[in-house]
Structures are given as structure tokens and as C-alpha cells.
KOLPA-821488 format. One line per field, with one value per atom (N, C-alpha, C, O, CB): residue number from 1; residue in one letter; atom name; x, y, z. Coordinates in nm, 4 decimals. Glycine has a CB too. Example, Ala and Ser with C-alpha at 12.3 -4.5 7.8 and 13.67 -1.06 7.14 Angstrom:
// KOLPA-821488
seq: c(1|1|1|1|1|2|2|2|2|2)
type: c(a|a|a|a|a|s|s|s|s|s)
atom: c(N|CA|C|O|CB|N|CA|C|O|CB)
c1: c(1.3190|1.2300|1.3200|1.4236|1.1308|1.2850|1.3670|1.2900|1.3409|1.4084)
c2: c(-0.5690|-0.4500|-0.3300|-0.3319|-0.4473|-0.2250|-0.1060|0.0030|0.1138|-0.0598)
c3: c(0.7800|0.7800|0.7800|0.8465|0.9046|0.7080|0.7140|0.7870|0.8039|0.5725)
// end
This chain:
// KOLPA-821488
seq: c(1|1|1|1|1|2|2|2|2|2|3|3|3|3|3|4|4|4|4|4|5|5|5|5|5|6|6|6|6|6|7|7|7|7|7|8|8|8|8|8|9|9|9|9|9|10|10|10|10|10|11|11|11|11|11|12|12|12|12|12|13|13|13|13|13|14|14|14|14|14|15|15|15|15|15|16|16|16|16|16|17|17|17|17|17|18|18|18|18|18|19|19|19|19|19|20|20|20|20|20|21|21|21|21|21|22|22|22|22|22|23|23|23|23|23|24|24|24|24|24|25|25|25|25|25|26|26|26|26|26|27|27|27|27|27|28|28|28|28|28|29|29|29|29|29|30|30|30|30|30|31|31|31|31|31|32|32|32|32|32|33|33|33|33|33|34|34|34|34|34|35|35|35|35|35|36|36|36|36|36|37|37|37|37|37|38|38|38|38|38|39|39|39|39|39|40|40|40|40|40|41|41|41|41|41|42|42|42|42|42|43|43|43|43|43|44|44|44|44|44|45|45|45|45|45|46|46|46|46|46|47|47|47|47|47|48|48|48|48|48|49|49|49|49|49|50|50|50|50|50|51|51|51|51|51|52|52|52|52|52|53|53|53|53|53|54|54|54|54|54|55|55|55|55|55|56|56|56|56|56|57|57|57|57|57|58|58|58|58|58|59|59|59|59|59|60|60|60|60|60|61|61|61|61|61|62|62|62|62|62|63|63|63|63|63|64|64|64|64|64|65|65|65|65|65|66|66|66|66|66|67|67|67|67|67|68|68|68|68|68|69|69|69|69|69|70|70|70|70|70|71|71|71|71|71|72|72|72|72|72|73|73|73|73|73|74|74|74|74|74|75|75|75|75|75|76|76|76|76|76|77|77|77|77|77|78|78|78|78|78|79|79|79|79|79|80|80|80|80|80|81|81|81|81|81|82|82|82|82|82|83|83|83|83|83|84|84|84|84|84|85|85|85|85|85|86|86|86|86|86|87|87|87|87|87|88|88|88|88|88|89|89|89|89|89|90|90|90|90|90|91|91|91|91|91|92|92|92|92|92|93|93|93|93|93|94|94|94|94|94|95|95|95|95|95|96|96|96|96|96|97|97|97|97|97|98|98|98|98|98|99|99|99|99|99|100|100|100|100|100|101|101|101|101|101|102|102|102|102|102|103|103|103|103|103|104|104|104|104|104|105|105|105|105|105|106|106|106|106|106|107|107|107|107|107|108|108|108|108|108|109|109|109|109|109|110|110|110|110|110|111|111|111|111|111|112|112|112|112|112|113|113|113|113|113|114|114|114|114|114|115|115|115|115|115)
type: c(m|m|m|m|m|k|k|k|k|k|s|s|s|s|s|r|r|r|r|r|l|l|l|l|l|p|p|p|p|p|q|q|q|q|q|e|e|e|e|e|f|f|f|f|f|q|q|q|q|q|g|g|g|g|g|g|g|g|g|g|n|n|n|n|n|a|a|a|a|a|n|n|n|n|n|m|m|m|m|m|n|n|n|n|n|q|q|q|q|q|m|m|m|m|m|v|v|v|v|v|r|r|r|r|r|k|k|k|k|k|a|a|a|a|a|q|q|q|q|q|k|k|k|k|k|m|m|m|m|m|q|q|q|q|q|e|e|e|e|e|d|d|d|d|d|i|i|i|i|i|t|t|t|t|t|r|r|r|r|r|v|v|v|v|v|q|q|q|q|q|e|e|e|e|e|e|e|e|e|e|i|i|i|i|i|e|e|e|e|e|a|a|a|a|a|k|k|k|k|k|e|e|e|e|e|f|f|f|f|f|t|t|t|t|t|k|k|k|k|k|q|q|q|q|q|v|v|v|v|v|g|g|g|g|g|g|g|g|g|g|g|g|g|g|g|a|a|a|a|a|m|m|m|m|m|e|e|e|e|e|l|l|l|l|l|v|v|v|v|v|m|m|m|m|m|t|t|t|t|t|g|g|g|g|g|d|d|d|d|d|k|k|k|k|k|k|k|k|k|k|l|l|l|l|l|k|k|k|k|k|s|s|s|s|s|v|v|v|v|v|t|t|t|t|t|l|l|l|l|l|k|k|k|k|k|p|p|p|p|p|e|e|e|e|e|a|a|a|a|a|v|v|v|v|v|d|d|d|d|d|p|p|p|p|p|d|d|d|d|d|d|d|d|d|d|i|i|i|i|i|e|e|e|e|e|m|m|m|m|m|l|l|l|l|l|q|q|q|q|q|d|d|d|d|d|l|l|l|l|l|i|i|i|i|i|i|i|i|i|i|s|s|s|s|s|g|g|g|g|g|v|v|v|v|v|n|n|n|n|n|e|e|e|e|e|i|i|i|i|i|i|i|i|i|i|q|q|q|q|q|d|d|d|d|d|i|i|i|i|i|e|e|e|e|e|d|d|d|d|d|y|y|y|y|y|g|g|g|g|g|a|a|a|a|a|a|a|a|a|a|e|e|e|e|e|m|m|m|m|m|e|e|e|e|e|k|k|k|k|k|v|v|v|v|v|t|t|t|t|t|g|g|g|g|g|g|g|g|g|g|v|v|v|v|v|s|s|s|s|s|l|l|l|l|l|p|p|p|p|p|g|g|g|g|g|l|l|l|l|l|i|i|i|i|i)
atom: c(N|CA|C|O|CB|N|CA|C|O|CB|N|CA|C|O|CB|N|CA|C|O|CB|N|CA|C|O|CB|N|CA|C|O|CB|N|CA|C|O|CB|N|CA|C|O|CB|N|CA|C|O|CB|N|CA|C|O|CB|N|CA|C|O|CB|N|CA|C|O|CB|N|CA|C|O|CB|N|CA|C|O|CB|N|CA|C|O|CB|N|CA|C|O|CB|N|CA|C|O|CB|N|CA|C|O|CB|N|CA|C|O|CB|N|CA|C|O|CB|N|CA|C|O|CB|N|CA|C|O|CB|N|CA|C|O|CB|N|CA|C|O|CB|N|CA|C|O|CB|N|CA|C|O|CB|N|CA|C|O|CB|N|CA|C|O|CB|N|CA|C|O|CB|N|CA|C|O|CB|N|CA|C|O|CB|N|CA|C|O|CB|N|CA|C|O|CB|N|CA|C|O|CB|N|CA|C|O|CB|N|CA|C|O|CB|N|CA|C|O|CB|N|CA|C|O|CB|N|CA|C|O|CB|N|CA|C|O|CB|N|CA|C|O|CB|N|CA|C|O|CB|N|CA|C|O|CB|N|CA|C|O|CB|N|CA|C|O|CB|N|CA|C|O|CB|N|CA|C|O|CB|N|CA|C|O|CB|N|CA|C|O|CB|N|CA|C|O|CB|N|CA|C|O|CB|N|CA|C|O|CB|N|CA|C|O|CB|N|CA|C|O|CB|N|CA|C|O|CB|N|CA|C|O|CB|N|CA|C|O|CB|N|CA|C|O|CB|N|CA|C|O|CB|N|CA|C|O|CB|N|CA|C|O|CB|N|CA|C|O|CB|N|CA|C|O|CB|N|CA|C|O|CB|N|CA|C|O|CB|N|CA|C|O|CB|N|CA|C|O|CB|N|CA|C|O|CB|N|CA|C|O|CB|N|CA|C|O|CB|N|CA|C|O|CB|N|CA|C|O|CB|N|CA|C|O|CB|N|CA|C|O|CB|N|CA|C|O|CB|N|CA|C|O|CB|N|CA|C|O|CB|N|CA|C|O|CB|N|CA|C|O|CB|N|CA|C|O|CB|N|CA|C|O|CB|N|CA|C|O|CB|N|CA|C|O|CB|N|CA|C|O|CB|N|CA|C|O|CB|N|CA|C|O|CB|N|CA|C|O|CB|N|CA|C|O|CB|N|CA|C|O|CB|N|CA|C|O|CB|N|CA|C|O|CB|N|CA|C|O|CB|N|CA|C|O|CB|N|CA|C|O|CB|N|CA|C|O|CB|N|CA|C|O|CB|N|CA|C|O|CB|N|CA|C|O|CB|N|CA|C|O|CB|N|CA|C|O|CB|N|CA|C|O|CB|N|CA|C|O|CB|N|CA|C|O|CB|N|CA|C|O|CB|N|CA|C|O|CB|N|CA|C|O|CB|N|CA|C|O|CB|N|CA|C|O|CB|N|CA|C|O|CB|N|CA|C|O|CB|N|CA|C|O|CB|N|CA|C|O|CB|N|CA|C|O|CB|N|CA|C|O|CB|N|CA|C|O|CB)
c1: c(11.4092|11.5356|11.5031|11.3835|11.5501|11.6146|11.7031|11.7252|11.7735|11.8262|11.6806|11.7113|11.8773|11.9348|11.5571|11.9258|12.1231|12.1036|12.0760|12.2722|12.1114|12.1017|12.2179|12.2668|12.0007|12.2825|12.3663|12.3603|12.2488|12.3765|12.4742|12.4638|12.3597|12.2831|12.6629|12.3841|12.3314|12.1592|12.0709|12.3765|12.1580|11.9835|11.9087|11.7921|11.9256|11.9700|11.9166|11.8978|11.9496|12.0117|11.7336|11.7501|11.5929|11.5104|11.8788|11.6096|11.4460|11.4928|11.4442|11.4120|11.6308|11.6296|11.6960|11.7109|11.7486|11.7276|11.7548|11.7349|11.6145|11.6444|11.7684|11.7360|11.6809|11.7612|11.8291|11.5610|11.4656|11.5489|11.6042|11.2271|11.5440|11.6405|11.7548|11.7856|11.6472|11.8259|11.9522|11.9895|12.0637|11.9730|11.8953|11.8749|11.8692|11.9479|11.7870|11.7292|11.7128|11.7973|11.8138|11.6435|11.9152|12.0577|12.0990|12.1132|12.1422|12.1127|12.2098|12.2198|12.3130|12.2551|12.0106|11.9800|11.9813|12.0228|11.8357|11.9479|11.9757|12.1014|12.1286|11.9350|12.1811|12.3726|12.4142|12.4948|12.5368|12.3424|12.3548|12.2556|12.3061|12.2410|12.1437|12.0855|12.1444|12.1354|11.9491|12.2247|12.3194|12.4240|12.4461|12.3915|12.5036|12.6401|12.6270|12.7128|12.7210|12.4903|12.4663|12.4028|12.4553|12.2681|12.3324|12.3403|12.4321|12.4143|12.2390|12.5796|12.6778|12.7373|12.7437|12.7821|12.7617|12.8264|12.8183|12.9046|12.7881|12.6745|12.5849|12.6340|12.7234|12.3963|12.6023|12.6543|12.8463|12.8957|12.5993|12.9419|13.0410|13.0841|13.2013|13.1487|12.9958|12.9970|12.9606|13.0091|12.8788|12.8373|12.7866|12.8493|12.7817|12.6152|12.9332|13.0550|13.1780|13.2675|13.0885|13.1585|13.3212|13.3089|13.2191|13.4469|13.4875|13.4830|13.5609|13.6734|13.5018|13.4743|13.5542|13.6260|13.5888|13.4249|13.7717|13.8601|13.8565|13.8692|13.9877|13.8348|13.8787|13.9785|14.0212|13.7728|14.0016|14.0747|14.0553|14.0716|14.1922|14.0183|13.9425|14.0839|14.1481|13.6513|14.0867|14.1573|14.2769|14.3074|14.1061|14.4082|14.5270|14.5409|14.6539|14.5852|14.4385|14.4558|14.4188|14.4274|14.5316|14.3349|14.3089|14.1486|14.1307|14.3207|14.0945|13.9782|14.0401|14.1245|13.8601|13.9920|13.9797|13.8074|13.7723|14.1696|13.7556|13.6367|13.6485|13.7495|13.5975|13.5296|13.5812|13.4216|13.3816|13.7328|13.3466|13.2231|13.1712|13.2585|13.1860|13.0932|13.0826|13.0370|13.0245|13.0146|13.0196|12.9110|12.7996|12.7534|12.8768|12.7280|12.5656|12.5768|12.5080|12.4134|12.6508|12.6606|12.6466|12.5635|12.5190|12.7129|12.7027|12.8636|12.9791|12.6707|12.8042|12.9362|12.9925|12.9302|12.8781|13.1236|13.1604|13.2528|13.2327|13.2282|13.3405|13.4263|13.4680|13.5046|13.5567|13.4659|13.5418|13.6588|13.6545|13.4435|13.7490|13.9381|14.0107|14.0823|14.0549|13.9707|13.9780|14.1419|14.1760|13.8310|14.2138|14.3949|14.3315|14.2709|14.5610|14.3855|14.3741|14.3747|14.3069|14.4874|14.4732|14.4690|14.3000|14.2430|14.5728|14.2782|14.1565|13.9728|13.8804|14.1731|13.9801|13.9493|13.9801|14.0353|13.9709|13.9739|13.9155|13.8423|13.7580|13.8990|13.8134|13.7482|13.6524|13.5353|13.7966|13.7727|13.7053|13.6714|13.6339|13.8320|13.6660|13.6183|13.5383|13.5649|13.6822|13.4264|13.3730|13.3145|13.3518|13.2778|13.2768|13.2036|13.3157|13.2820|13.1885|13.4516|13.5428|13.5743|13.6061|13.6426|13.5374|13.5506|13.3783|13.3475|13.5365|13.3133|13.1751|13.1543|13.1013|13.1034|13.2567|13.2114|13.2974|13.2811|13.2290|13.3884|13.4868|13.4315|13.4562|13.5905|13.3405|13.2863|13.1239|13.0939|13.2299|13.0899|13.0164|13.0989|13.0680|12.9267|13.2126|13.2813|13.3334|13.3146|13.3847|13.3904|13.4173|13.3355|13.3598|13.4625|13.2015|13.1408|13.0120|12.9189|13.0662|13.0351|12.9834|13.0841|13.0678|12.9933|13.2247|13.3508|13.3442|13.4010|13.5551|13.2697|13.2978|13.2617|13.3107|13.2500|13.0836|12.9144|12.9996|13.0100|12.7164|13.0564|13.1136|13.1874|13.1823|13.1309|13.2785|13.3841|13.2945|13.3069|13.5597|13.2048|13.0977|13.0237|13.0121|13.0266|12.9532|12.9262|12.9874|12.9356|12.9115|13.1029|13.1766|13.2167|13.2086|13.3097|13.2640|13.2722|13.1840|13.2564|13.3116|13.0892|12.9751|12.9443|12.9403|12.8627|12.9306|12.9373|12.9604|12.9013|12.9988|13.0861|13.2208|13.2262|13.2796|13.3500|13.1548|13.2257|13.0930|13.0965|13.2909|12.9458|12.8290|12.8315|12.7510|12.7361|12.8973|12.9904|13.0135|12.9954|13.0613|13.0828|13.1963|13.0832|13.0922|13.2905|13.0044|12.8961|12.7716|12.7407|12.8204|12.7190|12.6428|12.6864|12.6279|12.5117|12.7928|12.8530|12.8005|12.7358|12.8452|12.8224|12.7442|12.6541|12.6613|12.8277|12.5393|12.3673|12.3621|12.4255|12.2459|12.2423|12.1872|12.0653|11.9643|12.1541|12.0808|11.9820|11.9473|12.0341|12.0125|11.8657|11.7877|11.7388|11.6524|11.5848|11.8546|11.8096|11.8694|11.8254|11.7736|11.9734|12.0973|12.1788|12.1975|12.2286|12.2263|12.3598|12.2697|12.3184|12.5446)
c2: c(29.0645|29.1776|29.2029|29.1946|29.3070|29.2491|29.2889|29.3902|29.4348|29.2260|29.4588|29.6584|29.6454|29.5450|29.8216|29.7959|29.7516|29.8356|29.9501|29.7974|29.8078|29.9117|29.8767|29.7728|29.8900|29.9868|29.9642|29.8530|29.8278|30.0718|29.7840|29.6452|29.6928|29.6185|29.5743|29.7969|29.8719|29.8406|29.8100|30.0963|29.8628|29.8711|29.8167|29.8551|29.9616|29.6724|29.5189|29.4705|29.5025|29.4177|29.3087|29.2890|29.3258|29.4167|29.3869|29.1894|29.2652|29.3667|29.4698|29.1454|29.3071|29.3725|29.5155|29.5670|29.2618|29.5708|29.7260|29.8354|29.8594|29.7705|29.8878|29.9703|30.0898|30.1455|29.9878|30.1387|30.2395|30.3808|30.4762|30.2179|30.3715|30.5039|30.4929|30.6020|30.5404|30.4620|30.4543|30.5106|30.6005|30.3425|30.4078|30.4925|30.6178|30.6878|30.4727|30.6450|30.8028|30.8652|30.9465|30.8523|30.8766|30.8990|30.9470|31.0590|30.7579|30.8137|30.8331|30.8558|30.8694|30.7760|30.8627|30.9654|31.1042|31.1804|30.9437|31.1480|31.2808|31.3538|31.4687|31.2842|31.2527|31.3247|31.2948|31.3497|31.1904|31.2117|31.2098|31.3675|31.4313|31.0076|31.3907|31.4832|31.6032|31.7002|31.4740|31.6294|31.7537|31.7500|31.8515|31.7506|31.6185|31.6275|31.6754|31.7456|31.4873|31.6243|31.6213|31.8222|31.9062|31.4374|31.8546|32.0482|32.1131|32.2327|32.1197|32.0361|32.1369|32.0746|32.1765|32.0923|31.9960|31.9744|32.0728|32.1175|31.8620|32.0974|32.1660|32.2725|32.3131|32.1713|32.3634|32.5017|32.5215|32.6340|32.5123|32.3795|32.4608|32.3901|32.3547|32.4691|32.3706|32.3204|32.4846|32.5285|32.1786|32.5402|32.6600|32.7847|32.8823|32.6863|32.8073|32.8945|32.8877|32.9713|32.8220|32.7044|32.7495|32.7756|32.7320|32.6365|32.9191|32.9204|32.8301|32.7914|33.0262|32.7873|32.6876|32.8121|32.9292|32.5725|32.7303|32.8277|32.7586|32.6466|32.8875|32.7695|32.7160|32.7762|32.8849|32.6419|32.7699|32.8150|32.7300|32.6080|32.8245|32.8047|32.6652|32.7717|32.8709|32.6805|32.7160|32.8045|32.8290|32.9478|32.9201|32.7130|32.7156|32.8384|32.8843|32.7272|32.8895|33.0007|33.1294|33.2048|33.0151|33.1399|33.2067|33.2764|33.3941|33.1473|33.2509|33.2464|33.2086|33.1189|33.1651|33.2966|33.2041|33.2553|33.3717|33.2975|33.1721|33.1337|33.1543|33.1094|32.9848|33.2322|33.1795|33.1929|33.2992|33.2625|33.0589|33.0391|33.0061|32.9401|32.9612|33.0202|32.9619|32.8009|32.7418|33.0417|32.7467|32.6124|32.6185|32.5210|32.5950|32.7319|32.7044|32.8082|32.9099|32.7516|32.7927|32.7919|32.9758|33.0240|32.6793|33.0391|33.2004|33.2387|33.2340|33.2773|33.2732|33.3813|33.4886|33.5631|33.4784|33.4815|33.5178|33.6135|33.7340|33.3921|33.5810|33.6676|33.5818|33.4679|33.7489|33.6240|33.6074|33.7305|33.8515|33.5669|33.6310|33.6953|33.6578|33.5594|33.6628|33.7905|33.7201|33.7926|33.8997|33.7777|33.7088|33.7582|33.8076|33.7676|33.5564|33.8991|33.9786|33.9133|33.9442|34.0682|33.8038|33.7370|33.6677|33.7005|33.6355|33.6140|33.5638|33.6194|33.5466|33.5740|33.7631|33.8649|33.8897|33.9998|33.9407|33.8299|33.8554|33.9193|33.8361|33.8221|34.0383|34.0756|34.0283|34.0540|34.1550|33.9320|33.9175|33.7558|33.6947|33.9351|33.6993|33.6176|33.5160|33.4171|33.6038|33.6281|33.6247|33.5042|33.4526|33.7410|33.4529|33.2766|33.2051|33.1130|33.1855|33.2427|33.1760|33.1566|33.0782|33.2353|33.2889|33.3740|33.2999|33.2539|33.6201|33.3357|33.2651|33.1350|33.0994|33.2361|33.0570|32.8968|32.8483|32.7406|32.7629|32.9386|32.9280|32.9432|32.8659|33.0303|33.0740|33.1414|32.9642|32.9228|33.3324|32.9371|32.8154|32.7247|32.6707|32.7680|32.6670|32.5980|32.5781|32.4897|32.6679|32.6965|32.7165|32.7107|32.6331|32.8167|32.7855|32.7753|32.6169|32.6006|32.9521|32.5277|32.3719|32.3443|32.2996|32.2455|32.3942|32.2675|32.3109|32.2389|32.2778|32.4430|32.4860|32.4152|32.3385|32.5932|32.4492|32.3670|32.1911|32.1439|32.3513|32.1120|31.9984|31.9315|31.8133|31.9697|32.0355|32.0161|32.0819|32.0458|32.1234|32.1851|32.1445|32.0801|32.0669|32.1993|32.0218|31.8305|31.7588|31.6609|31.7616|31.7586|31.6403|31.6478|31.5711|31.6298|31.7817|31.7934|31.7868|31.7789|31.8814|31.7861|31.7952|31.6252|31.5777|31.9004|31.5658|31.4463|31.3446|31.2520|31.4402|31.3991|31.3366|31.3366|31.2494|31.4190|31.4620|31.5168|31.4761|31.4354|31.6942|31.4728|31.4106|31.2509|31.2198|31.4469|31.1441|31.0179|30.9842|30.8632|30.9873|31.0621|31.0777|31.0542|30.9778|31.2844|31.1359|31.1579|31.0238|30.9646|31.3175|30.9977|30.9103|30.7980|30.7331|30.9481|30.7910|30.6341|30.5782|30.4736|30.5191|30.6384|30.6397|30.5310|30.4388|30.6540|30.5907|30.5565|30.6620|30.7629|30.5269|30.6383|30.7218|30.7855|30.7206|30.6439|30.9361|31.0727|31.0853|31.1425|31.1971|31.0698|31.1679|31.3564|31.4242|31.0629|31.3667|31.5016|31.5921|31.7065|31.4890|31.5570|31.6461|31.7354|31.8519|31.5291|31.6942|31.7566|31.7367|31.7692|31.6550)
c3: c(4.2252|4.2120|4.3227|4.3505|4.1047|4.4398|4.5728|4.5463|4.4423|4.6156|4.6705|4.6397|4.7122|4.7540|4.7784|4.7063|4.7072|4.8083|4.7724|4.5614|4.9789|5.1257|5.1304|5.0861|5.2750|5.2002|5.2868|5.4044|5.4500|5.3274|5.4571|5.5284|5.6880|5.7493|5.5696|5.7097|5.8667|5.8425|5.9225|5.8841|5.7004|5.7060|5.6531|5.6443|5.6788|5.5835|5.5913|5.7226|5.8296|5.5264|5.6633|5.7994|5.8447|5.8352|5.8668|5.9016|6.0885|6.1483|6.1948|6.2799|6.1375|6.3201|6.3108|6.4216|6.4552|6.2326|6.1961|6.3214|6.3125|6.0722|6.3948|6.4612|6.3873|6.3125|6.5349|6.3941|6.2918|6.3855|6.3310|6.3106|6.4467|6.4952|6.4734|6.5215|6.6290|6.4483|6.3722|6.2452|6.2055|6.3546|6.1854|6.0510|6.0131|5.9494|6.0072|6.0769|6.0863|6.1056|6.0147|6.1648|6.2359|6.2597|6.1126|6.0635|6.3183|6.0610|5.9311|5.8187|5.7394|5.9065|5.8126|5.6817|5.7157|5.6283|5.6146|5.8144|5.8614|5.8724|5.8377|5.9676|5.9345|5.9124|5.7361|5.6609|6.0461|5.7223|5.5335|5.4430|5.3506|5.4649|5.4896|5.4283|5.4815|5.4062|5.4373|5.6336|5.6634|5.5592|5.4930|5.8144|5.5355|5.4948|5.3485|5.2950|5.5120|5.2741|5.0868|5.1173|5.0442|4.9931|5.1876|5.1987|5.2521|5.2752|5.2767|5.2922|5.3735|5.1859|5.1171|5.5918|5.1325|5.0181|4.9078|4.8323|4.9767|4.9203|4.7660|4.8049|4.7306|4.7326|4.9309|4.9775|4.9603|4.9535|5.1619|4.9553|4.9354|4.7951|4.7820|5.0613|4.6966|4.5842|4.4778|4.3735|4.5873|4.5863|4.4798|4.5244|4.4917|4.4759|4.5746|4.6818|4.6128|4.6005|4.8473|4.5449|4.4988|4.3710|4.2990|4.5138|4.3048|4.1851|4.1127|4.1443|4.1544|3.9806|3.8629|3.7761|3.7689|3.7434|3.6957|3.5922|3.5328|3.5821|3.5991|3.3671|3.3072|3.1278|3.1665|3.3236|3.0582|2.9941|2.8656|2.8652|3.0583|2.7533|2.6323|2.5135|2.5482|2.5599|2.4103|2.3120|2.3363|2.3264|2.2946|2.3835|2.3834|2.4941|2.5107|2.2387|2.5649|2.6495|2.6764|2.7734|2.6460|2.4611|2.4144|2.5201|2.4889|2.2788|2.5749|2.6702|2.7660|2.7648|2.6452|2.8943|3.0738|3.1671|3.1865|3.2217|3.1949|3.1656|3.3360|3.3901|3.0685|3.4319|3.5315|3.6235|3.6709|3.5834|3.6335|3.6917|3.8335|3.8899|3.6303|3.8920|3.9981|4.0360|3.9288|4.0434|4.1044|4.1569|4.1126|4.0533|4.3017|4.1289|4.0722|3.9504|3.9595|4.2023|3.8470|3.7027|3.6881|3.6111|3.6181|3.7488|3.7466|3.6814|3.7238|3.9340|3.5711|3.4982|3.5890|3.6646|3.3606|3.5663|3.7006|3.5967|3.6121|3.8320|3.5043|3.3836|3.2964|3.3252|3.4261|3.1974|3.0982|3.0254|3.0031|3.0154|3.0082|2.9574|2.8569|2.8379|3.0514|2.7662|2.6228|2.6180|2.6682|2.4736|2.5514|2.4832|2.3146|2.2152|2.4652|2.3636|2.2052|2.0758|1.9778|2.1810|2.0885|1.9842|1.9139|1.8098|2.0270|1.9688|1.9880|1.9199|1.8835|2.1287|1.9257|1.8610|1.7513|1.7520|1.9062|1.6093|1.5167|1.4390|1.4055|1.5170|1.3749|1.3498|1.2268|1.1993|1.3634|1.1521|1.0037|1.0859|0.9857|0.8143|1.1489|1.1948|1.3518|1.4201|1.1458|1.3405|1.4772|1.4562|1.5616|1.5298|1.4238|1.4158|1.4974|1.5718|1.2212|1.4882|1.5692|1.7600|1.8494|1.5101|1.7284|1.8778|1.9795|2.0895|1.8279|1.8394|1.8892|1.9703|2.0756|1.7774|1.8168|1.8922|2.0113|2.0687|1.7774|2.0403|2.1379|2.2862|2.3787|2.1078|2.2925|2.3759|2.4456|2.5575|2.2657|2.3464|2.3833|2.4059|2.5121|2.2947|2.3490|2.3154|2.5356|2.6191|2.1643|2.5372|2.6916|2.7694|2.8618|2.7285|2.7744|2.8918|2.8668|2.9457|2.9237|2.7552|2.7894|2.8986|3.0121|2.6501|2.8145|2.9207|3.0591|3.1413|2.8793|3.1103|3.2765|3.3351|3.4179|3.3417|3.2644|3.3331|3.3635|3.4767|3.1413|3.2223|3.2770|3.3466|3.3806|3.2440|3.3734|3.5085|3.6442|3.7613|3.4815|3.5931|3.7534|3.7952|3.9171|3.7990|3.7138|3.7000|3.7250|3.7788|3.5989|3.7085|3.7448|3.9062|4.0021|3.6474|3.8827|4.0238|4.1345|4.2337|4.0383|4.1617|4.2262|4.2312|4.3447|4.1455|4.1585|4.1315|4.2092|4.2648|4.0622|4.1937|4.2494|4.4020|4.4705|4.1965|4.4525|4.5891|4.6343|4.7504|4.6169|4.5667|4.6020|4.6229|4.7108|4.5010|4.5705|4.5976|4.6465|4.6601|4.5878|4.7298|4.8571|5.0099|5.1061|4.8521|4.9804|5.0845|5.0860|5.1894|5.0423|4.9654|5.0010|4.9206|4.8340|4.9927|4.9652|4.8979|4.7969|4.8019|4.9819|4.7041|4.5795|4.5350|4.4538|4.4825|4.6447|4.6169|4.5692|4.6001|4.7336|4.4450|4.3457|4.4090|4.4362|4.2164|4.4349|4.4652|4.3828|4.3169|4.5066|4.3277|4.1773|4.2121|4.2678|4.1309|4.1396|4.2305|4.2636|4.2754|4.3348|4.2829|4.3904|4.2960|4.3310|4.4804|4.1860|4.1180|3.9741|3.8658|4.1400)
// end
């Protein structure tokens, strides 16, 4: 099985210094993108707008805003389900965004453990 390396990294005549510089540049770009993602705020509305969540890219929940109609003392389970659903959805949004941004930097090369 052949490995899939970018064209400039293939062959015996590859310039090692050039490869090292490109790898260092990619690492710098990855670090920059990770920092940008962590600082970015994500907002998600669920339950037809009954709840709004704000979370940072490093998955710290900043706020939960509930509309009064979302709070029914006779149906606490619905509110609990809404919160769980919303948190899971916003985390998935953050992960999808991070993966897309990393793909731009890495050119689609899979680097396990990045995001």
C-alpha cells in the first residue's frame, strides 16, 4: 500500500529543509486555528427558539436563555431533554466547525488528536 503524501513530499529528490519548513508552517497554522476556534463563541437555538445556548469553541458553556413557555413545572422532563439536546447540538456544531477549519489548514491530511 502506498502512502498518500503531498506531491512535494514524494520522491527521493525532495528537499528536506523545504519539507521541515512546510511542516513547521503547518504546525503554526494549526496552533493559530485552534486558538481562534477556542476563542470563538457559538450560539444555538433549540426547541423552536425556546432555549438559546452560547458556548465557546473550547466547549465552555457561557449562557443559557430560556423563554418562559419553555418552563412548565408539570413537565420538567421536557426541559431537561431540551437542555441535553441543545448542549449536544452546540458541541456537535463546534466539532464540525473545527474539523472544517483544520481541513483548510492541513489540506485534508488526517492528523489524529487535533480536534
